[in-house]
N, C-alpha and C positions, 0 to 999 in steps of 0.2 A: 740363274745359273748362279752354282757358288764354285768360286776360282781358286786354285792355291797361290797362294803369296809364299814366293819362298826370299828368306834375309841370306841368302848368302847361294853364291853359282853352282856348289855340288849338291843342293838338292833340289834341283829339275832332276840328274840323273838318279838318283836313291831309287831302289828297290821297291822300297817301302815307306808309301810319306809320312808316316804314322806309328807311333808305338802301338797302337788299338788294332790294325789295319796287322802289321808284324806280329801280334798274338793270336791274332784271328785265324792268318793263317797258320803260324806253327798249328792252334789248336785241329783243322783240319786236314793236315799232315798225318800229324797223331793217330785221327781219330781211319783216315783211309790206310795211316800200316797196320792198324788194328783191328779192320770190317774183317779178314777172313773168317776171324775166330766168336761171328757175331751173326752170317749168313748161311745161307745153303751154299753148295757147291753150285749149283745152279746159277743162285742171284752173284756168284761170283764171277760166270760165266757172262753174264749180263756189265756187270759190270769194265770186265774187259773191254769186251762191245764198247761200252759208254766212250772209254778212255780212251781207244783206237778213232772213233767220229768225233774226237777230242780235239787228237791230233789234223786229220783232216780237214775240223774246221778253222783251226789255226791256220794253215796251208791258205786255204781257199779268202780268209780273213786278208793276209799279206798281201793278195792280188786285189779284192776289192774292198775292202774294208780301209787299208791305208794304201791305196793306189789311185783305189775309183775305178779300175779295170772290169766288167760286169764279166764272169763267166758263166757258163751255163753248160763244159765239158768236163768237170772237174772229176767227173767218175773214170773216165778216158785215163786219165791219170794215177787213180787208182788202181784200174784193171791194171796198168803195165807193170806198178810196183810192186802187184798180187801176183803176175805172172811171170814176172820176171824173176822176184824172190821164189816160186815153188821153182822156177828153171834151172836156176845158180844152185839152188840145194839139191835138186837130184842129180846133177856132177860133180857134188860133193862137199862145195863150199861150206868154210863153216856157217855158223847162225847172224856172227856181225858183220863179217865180211858178204856175205850174201845179200842185207838188208841195205847196205851200204852202197853195192853196186846199181840194186836195182832202186834206192832214191837215185843213185844218177844217174841212171837211164831214164827213171824220169824225167828228172831235170831237163834233161837233153833233148827229148820229145816237146815241152813247157818252151825252151829255146828254141824250137823249130816252130812252134805254132806262134812264137812270142815273136819272129821277127817280122814276121808279113801281118801280123794282127796288130801291130801298132801303131801301120795305115788306118785304123778304121779305129771306131771308139761308141760304146754307147750301145744301140740296137741292136749292131749291124756290127761290133765284136761278140754281142751275144752271139748272133748269129753263125759266124765265124766255129768259136768254141764249142756250139753246139753240134754241127756239123763235122767239127774234127772230134768227137764223139760216139757218132754217128759211125763213122770211118773206121774207130780204131774198134769196136763194137762186128763189125761185118769182118774186120782183120782176124779178131782172136778168134771167133766162130768160122770161118775157112782154114787157119793158117795148123793143119792138124799135127804136125811134125813139134812143131814147138809148145802148141797151147791145149794140142789136143779136142781141138774144135767146140763144134754141137758136146761130143760125149764128154768132156773133161778133162780134167786133170787135176789127178792128186795128188796133195801135199805132203811131206816130209816130216816126221813131229818133229819140233823146234828141241835141240840142244847147242849146249854151249859150258862149253871147257868138260866134257862127260857129264855136264849135270840137264837130266831132263829135265825139259822146263813146257811139258803138253800138258800134263796137271793145273786143274785148274785154281789150285792158290798158287802155284811157280808163275802159272804162266799172266793171269793177276797182277804181281807183281813185276813182272816184268812188261808190262805194257803200261805200269805206273812208274815206272823209274824210266820208261820212252818217253811218257807225256812230259814228267816234272825236266829233262834234257832238251826235249823242242823247247817248252816253253822259258828255261832260259835261254836258252839259244836267241830267242827272237824277245826278248826282251834287252838282249845285248845290242843285237841288232838295231831296235829303232833307237836307243839311246844314244846310237853311233851316228856319223854324217851318213850314214847311208840308207837310216831310218827316216832321218829327217826328212833327205829327198824325197823319200816316198811320199810321205805325207804334201808335202811341197807340190809336187805332180798335182795329187788329189786333190788340193786346194784350186789350184791355178798355174796351168801351162803355162799362162804366157809369163805368169808373175815369174813362174821358172827357170824358163827361159833367159828375161833379164838378170837374173842372177847367177847366170854362168852354169846352173845345172843342166845336163846333159842327157835331157827328157827322154828321148829313145833307149838310151840303155839305162838306164833307170826302170823304164817298164819292160822291156824283155831279162833285168837282171830280176826283178816284183816276178813274174812269168816265171823263170826258173826256177828260182827261191822257192814260189808255193807249186809247182808243179813235184820239185824233189820232196817238200816236206807230204803231201801228200801221195805221192810215193812211198812211203815210209809206211805210212798209215795201211796201205795199200800191202806192203809187207808182211803187218801182222795182223789185219784182215784174213790174208791168204789162212794163219794157223787159226784164226776163229773159225771159219768154215770147216779146213780139212779140203774140202772138195770145188774145184773152183769149176762155173759155165759162166758162158757169155751174160744168163739170165741177171747173174745180181749185180751186173753194171751196167743199166743202161739208164734213159735221160733220169728216170726217176730217184735215183741215186743222188747224181747232180741238184736236182732241185729242192733234194732234202738238206742240202748242201747250203745251196742258196738260202733258204728258211733260216738255218742254222745260225747263219752271221747276220741274215735281216732282225732276226729275231732276238739275240743274243745284242746286238747294238755292235751297230760297225765303228770302226775305228779302236776296239777295243778286243784287246786280249782275251779281258774276264767277258765278255763279253761270248766270244767265241765257245769257251767252253760252258756257260751256261746255257747257250745255245743248243749244244750238243749233247747237252744232259734232258734238254727239255723233250726235244726233236726223237733223241735215242729211246725215251722211255715213256711218250707217246703211245704209240702203240699199245705196248703190255696193257696200258692203264684205258685206252679203250678196248680190248679184248677185257679188260677184268669189269670195264660197264653194262658190256652191252647183256647179260644176262638179269639186267635191272631196265633197261628196254625192250620197247612195245615189238614183238615177235617181228612184223613186217619194217621197222626203222632198222635191226636191229642184223636181220640177214637183209638189207639191202647191198646193193652192190656200189662199194665208192665210196664208205663210213669213211675210212683212214682219212683220203685222199678231201671230202669237206670237209671233215675238224682240221686239219692240217691249213685249209684255203683260211677256214676262219677264223684260227690262232692268229695268222700273217693277218690279217685282216683287223682283227682286235687290236694289235700293234701298231699298225699303220695310223690306225685311225685315232687310238690312244695313248700312247708310247711308243712316240716314233725312233726314241732314244734306247728300246729296246728291256733287254732283263738288265742291262750295266746302268742304264737309265734311272731304273728302281732300284736297284742297291746301292745309286750314289744317292736317291733320296732318300732311304734309308739310310746310311751310313752318317747325312749329315743331321734325320731325325737323332738318331744316339748321340752322338756327339755337340749339340748343339740346343740338345735335351736340358733345362725347359722353356727357352728363350726363341726358339723353333719360330720361324714366320710361313704360314704356308700359300706367299705369294714368290716362296724365292726361286724356285722353279720355273717362273712365270714364262711360257715363252712369247717373245718379241718377235716382228719381223725383223730381217736382216736382209743384208743387200750388199755382199761381197763380195762375189763371184764377178770377177773380173772381164768375163766373158760374158755379162748377160747381154753385150749389145751384139752378139755375133748372129 
């Protein structure tokens, strides 16, 4: 594995590690800005949906990838943010304030779940969050006065300062700016003391206790921050769907979010984005290749679920670091060519967990 060696203290806090990386992201930004002039309105809507899932994936990455807390219930926070935003908008609140309040309500729900959930970990924590997701789904289905129940709830068109954002192009730019804002906030959080404490709790709770880190508070904070970001994604998703029903926030959505962070690469914001792009575009790719498959296979029920599982198994077996690990290898190849060594990324056995005897 290749490590970065810094000659100055501030280099470890830089947003961009090298001029190559800075220029590459600048090109990506200008490409995304000019993309509406190159694709159809339908494709713009799909790209906006990809940005929304990227925000949700970033939220789960804070909890699972950086703090090591497994969650199978983040669809509940997406639902809380979506329904909360739709309800606030129906009461006449402006779009920015409604989104902030919806994210706050979702963060409060994450706080309520995180306080009792910090007593368990691993599989038990996954079961607790999954149970919470099922409970929220049932509450949404039966709280007719607020959510419309199983009938559904219409979402008002987004407007900000009198400017309509309901069109594909305007909503695309709005989701892109929201994604960039969330990404910059998380980058600065991870460079702060809180971010280093999150990583410390993930690596070793015993060592974190020894260093004086309040592990319980860090876990609860991670839950609240993760739920708030995911709730913001839910508010944007409400405008993309335009009509909310409980069927859109089932356990399948939670599993897709988990796939995004695992396939993208745990412990990497870049990995969260790459995983979200892959998983969100995979159903469209499957629908395009179905005409070329045998008729019996193309009409087989659960084909998408099978392919999702196949992709996950492939990455777990052959690329445990996910898409982010593959990107690091490609970047190293480009930077060190032609003296790149094939065994640069050879995986060795490591025994670093202080809890290995527990």
